[in-house]
Backbone bond lengths (Angstrom), bond angles and torsions (degrees), N, CA, C in turn:
res aa  C-N    CA-C-N  psi(-1)  N-CA   C-N-CA  omega(-1)  CA-C   N-CA-C  phi
1 X - - - 1.459 - - 1.524 108.24 -
2 X 1.314 115.21 137.60 1.456 122.34 178.39 1.523 107.73 -148.16
3 X 1.314 116.47 133.22 1.465 121.45 177.03 1.535 111.69 52.41
4 X 1.333 115.25 40.70 1.467 123.43 178.91 1.520 113.31 63.97
5 X 1.337 117.29 25.57 1.461 122.14 178.07 1.520 109.83 -129.56
6 X 1.326 114.66 147.57 1.457 121.83 176.43 1.521 108.79 -100.20
7 X 1.335 116.86 145.85 1.463 122.38 -176.27 1.524 110.04 -126.35
8 X 1.345 115.39 144.15 1.454 120.79 177.36 1.527 109.63 -146.25
9 X 1.337 115.79 125.20 1.457 120.94 174.07 1.523 107.74 -88.77
10 X 1.337 116.95 128.83 1.452 121.68 179.65 1.528 110.03 -90.28
11 X 1.334 117.43 150.39 1.467 119.74 179.26 1.528 111.66 -71.59
12 X 1.320 116.03 151.65 1.464 121.12 177.06 1.514 112.59 77.81
13 X 1.332 114.29 -173.22 1.467 121.80 179.44 1.522 108.53 -124.84
14 X 1.335 115.84 146.40 1.459 120.78 -177.42 1.524 109.85 -143.42
15 X 1.332 115.66 166.83 1.457 119.93 171.70 1.527 108.57 -70.80
16 X 1.308 116.05 167.37 1.469 120.76 -179.58 1.530 110.46 -60.53
17 X 1.333 116.71 -48.97 1.464 120.80 -177.39 1.531 111.55 -62.69
18 X 1.328 116.89 -44.16 1.470 120.33 179.03 1.527 110.34 -63.91
19 X 1.327 116.75 -39.88 1.459 120.78 178.73 1.516 112.30 -64.97
20 X 1.327 116.46 -43.50 1.461 120.20 178.21 1.525 109.98 -62.70
21 X 1.319 116.71 -40.18 1.462 120.81 178.23 1.532 111.33 -61.59
22 X 1.336 116.69 -43.52 1.466 120.67 178.16 1.530 111.05 -63.44
23 X 1.326 116.40 -41.82 1.466 120.11 178.71 1.530 110.86 -63.12
24 X 1.324 116.80 -40.07 1.458 120.31 179.72 1.527 110.72 -64.50
25 X 1.337 117.55 -36.35 1.465 120.71 177.00 1.526 110.88 -61.60
26 X 1.326 116.21 -27.95 1.463 121.48 179.01 1.534 112.30 -90.29
27 X 1.340 116.43 4.11 1.459 120.77 178.09 1.513 114.35 87.12
28 X 1.336 117.23 19.81 1.458 119.93 -178.68 1.514 112.36 -140.05
29 X 1.335 114.83 -152.75 1.461 123.87 -179.79 1.515 108.61 -144.14
30 X 1.331 115.44 170.15 1.454 119.32 169.25 1.526 108.29 -58.47
31 X 1.305 116.70 149.73 1.457 122.69 -174.65 1.533 111.77 -59.77
32 X 1.310 115.69 141.56 1.460 123.00 177.74 1.523 108.85 -101.53
33 X 1.337 116.63 124.88 1.466 121.22 179.55 1.525 107.83 -109.56
34 X 1.335 115.99 106.82 1.462 120.03 -175.28 1.523 113.67 -112.69
35 X 1.344 116.90 -13.87 1.464 118.66 -177.74 1.531 110.55 -159.98
36 X 1.315 115.86 172.19 1.453 121.68 -179.10 1.514 113.80 -63.95
37 X 1.324 117.37 -30.67 1.462 120.49 178.84 1.524 110.71 -65.02
38 X 1.326 116.66 -38.81 1.463 120.37 177.39 1.524 109.94 -65.06
39 X 1.326 116.92 -42.18 1.472 121.00 177.16 1.519 109.95 -58.63
40 X 1.317 116.68 -44.78 1.470 121.12 179.98 1.530 111.04 -61.42
41 X 1.324 116.77 -43.30 1.462 120.95 177.79 1.525 110.71 -62.11
42 X 1.326 117.44 -46.85 1.463 121.03 -179.35 1.522 111.76 -65.30
43 X 1.309 116.60 -32.25 1.459 121.00 176.77 1.519 110.15 -59.64
44 X 1.304 116.98 -38.33 1.463 121.06 179.28 1.530 111.54 -73.17
45 X 1.325 117.93 -33.01 1.463 121.59 -179.39 1.523 112.99 -77.00
46 X 1.306 115.73 -41.25 1.454 120.86 -172.03 1.523 109.68 -78.28
47 X 1.313 117.04 113.46 1.454 120.15 -174.00 1.516 113.98 -111.91
48 X 1.329 119.31 -32.60 1.456 119.48 -171.84 1.523 114.11 -113.97
49 X 1.299 118.49 -9.20 1.457 121.24 -174.98 1.522 111.24 -96.63
50 X 1.314 116.32 153.99 1.456 122.08 173.15 1.528 111.19 -92.39
51 X 1.333 115.37 -21.44 1.465 120.75 -179.99 1.519 108.36 -159.34
52 X 1.328 116.56 152.61 1.462 120.12 177.01 1.519 110.38 -139.55
53 X 1.340 114.47 145.36 1.456 120.09 176.56 1.521 109.64 -67.64
54 X 1.329 115.29 145.09 1.459 121.56 169.72 1.529 106.96 -112.34
55 X 1.307 116.59 176.71 1.458 120.94 179.20 1.513 114.04 -81.43
56 X 1.314 118.33 8.77 1.462 121.67 -178.89 1.516 113.13 -83.17
57 X 1.329 115.87 137.71 1.465 121.72 176.43 1.530 109.48 -158.61
58 X 1.328 115.30 157.48 1.465 119.01 173.09 1.536 109.77 -113.14
59 X 1.330 115.70 31.55 1.471 121.19 -178.57 1.526 112.28 -62.25
60 X 1.327 118.31 -31.45 1.466 121.05 -179.72 1.511 112.73 -70.41
61 X 1.327 116.71 -50.78 1.461 123.72 179.44 1.515 108.02 -141.65
62 X 1.339 116.61 124.29 1.458 120.78 -178.14 1.531 110.29 -55.60
63 X 1.316 115.47 127.28 1.453 121.28 177.55 1.520 114.56 88.67
64 X 1.332 117.92 -8.32 1.463 121.86 178.25 1.527 107.39 -111.40
65 X 1.323 116.12 103.43 1.457 120.70 -176.58 1.519 111.18 -86.73
66 X 1.325 114.67 139.82 1.459 121.83 176.69 1.531 108.05 -135.01
67 X 1.310 116.62 161.45 1.463 122.28 173.41 1.516 108.91 -98.88
68 X 1.326 116.86 138.06 1.466 120.57 -176.35 1.521 113.20 -62.58
69 X 1.329 118.26 -22.62 1.463 120.03 -179.04 1.533 112.74 -89.81
70 X 1.333 116.97 0.13 1.460 120.61 178.51 1.521 115.00 93.50
71 X 1.343 117.59 -9.11 1.471 119.46 175.63 1.522 109.04 -61.68
72 X 1.345 117.55 147.81 1.460 118.83 176.73 1.528 110.78 -63.20
73 X 1.323 116.81 142.64 1.459 121.20 178.21 1.523 108.73 -90.78
74 X 1.321 117.12 132.95 1.455 122.87 -177.41 1.525 109.63 -104.13
75 X 1.332 116.91 98.00 1.469 121.96 -178.94 1.526 113.21 -61.45
76 X 1.322 117.48 -22.33 1.467 119.64 -179.52 1.524 112.32 -70.74
77 X 1.333 117.36 -9.36 1.464 121.06 178.37 1.524 112.45 -82.11
78 X 1.344 118.03 -8.05 1.462 120.75 177.32 1.522 110.88 -69.74
79 X 1.327 116.28 146.08 1.456 123.39 175.17 1.528 109.15 -71.18
80 X 1.339 115.99 170.30 1.465 121.44 175.20 1.519 109.36 -56.14
81 X 1.322 116.44 143.15 1.465 123.50 178.54 1.529 112.91 61.48
82 X 1.300 117.03 22.65 1.458 122.74 176.66 1.529 108.00 -124.84
83 X 1.291 119.70 150.18 1.457 124.08 -6.66 1.523 110.64 -73.82
84 X 1.339 116.06 153.69 1.460 117.72 174.95 1.521 107.23 -86.86
85 X 1.278 116.39 150.11 1.466 121.66 -171.26 1.524 112.96 -96.85
86 X 1.328 118.69 19.00 1.461 120.48 -171.96 1.513 114.56 -85.24
87 X 1.308 118.56 -19.23 1.463 121.10 -176.05 1.525 110.97 -104.39
88 X 1.332 118.08 143.58 1.471 119.80 -179.68 1.526 113.01 -69.24
89 X 1.330 118.24 -39.36 1.464 122.43 176.11 1.516 106.82 -128.87
90 X 1.315 115.93 129.40 1.458 119.69 -175.72 1.517 110.43 -125.34
91 X 1.314 113.81 145.59 1.447 121.47 174.43 1.518 107.69 -117.96
92 X 1.316 116.16 155.65 1.463 121.29 -169.62 1.525 110.34 -106.50
93 X 1.339 114.90 135.76 1.456 119.55 175.26 1.519 110.58 -128.41
94 X 1.318 114.63 155.85 1.461 123.58 176.98 1.513 106.54 -103.08
95 X 1.333 117.02 129.08 1.451 119.55 -176.39 1.509 112.35 -124.25
96 X 1.333 113.98 159.60 1.459 119.35 173.30 1.525 108.75 -66.93
97 X 1.305 118.41 154.04 1.467 120.29 178.62 1.527 111.44 -74.98
98 X 1.311 114.87 153.70 1.467 120.06 171.14 1.526 107.94 -72.03
99 X 1.300 116.73 -40.59 1.457 123.51 177.24 1.526 107.00 -105.81
100 X 1.317 118.05 124.65 1.464 120.55 -174.79 1.527 113.44 -61.74
101 X 1.308 118.04 -17.74 1.458 120.47 178.80 1.527 111.54 -84.00
102 X 1.298 117.05 -8.27 1.453 121.80 -177.65 1.528 109.37 -97.95
103 X 1.311 119.22 135.36 1.468 119.74 -178.62 1.522 111.45 -68.94
104 X 1.316 114.72 157.86 1.458 119.12 173.71 1.521 108.31 -65.92
105 X 1.280 115.33 141.17 1.453 119.95 178.41 1.519 109.65 -134.80
106 X 1.313 115.83 167.54 1.455 121.23 -177.97 1.522 111.97 -82.51
107 X 1.330 114.29 144.62 1.456 123.63 174.63 1.519 107.33 -133.79
108 X 1.328 116.54 161.38 1.451 119.76 174.47 1.526 109.66 -112.98
109 X 1.323 115.23 156.38 1.459 120.78 -179.97 1.525 108.17 -156.13
110 X 1.320 114.78 170.52 1.456 121.63 173.57 1.530 107.67 -59.34
111 X 1.294 117.14 132.59 1.473 121.80 -177.54 1.522 112.63 -64.81
112 X 1.333 117.53 -12.35 1.458 121.35 178.40 1.528 112.81 -88.44
113 X 1.316 116.67 -6.72 1.471 119.83 174.00 1.520 107.91 -65.31
114 X 1.313 116.69 159.43 1.464 120.38 -178.91 1.523 110.75 -114.92
115 X 1.326 114.84 124.16 1.462 122.78 177.56 1.524 108.94 -133.93
116 X 1.309 115.26 171.50 1.458 121.70 175.51 1.529 109.46 -64.17
117 X 1.316 115.34 149.85 1.467 121.98 -179.47 1.526 109.68 -109.57
118 X 1.324 115.88 128.94 1.463 122.29 173.06 1.527 105.97 -122.20
119 X 1.330 115.29 118.52 1.468 120.90 179.00 1.523 109.80 -98.66
120 X 1.320 115.07 153.73 1.460 121.07 172.61 1.519 108.42 -136.63
121 X 1.325 115.23 148.35 1.464 119.67 173.79 1.520 108.70 -149.14
122 X 1.325 114.11 154.59 1.449 118.84 -179.83 1.508 110.59 -87.99
């Protein structure tokens, strides 16, 4: 439990939509990343994945990212040169750093890509 929310990593990898659907079946949503403290907490939880989907997407309006649970989206959490503007609809994932001294940061990708799923619920 962190910040009055429970977290669960699901086995395997899924698309963003499939992952969100699984999280909703469990009474939650894909994890919301709003600040560095949340990233630090997730870093401790995430043990086997190289990247995980978050609840961020710009499906509503291209270029305007929101979190599916209604939490404010923090654009400053994106890595350098992110988000890239090449995809019409993008979903946000949290990835391991290329350099271990660099914190994990958010990236965007095609929502049909498959990453680890981390659910959260209150």
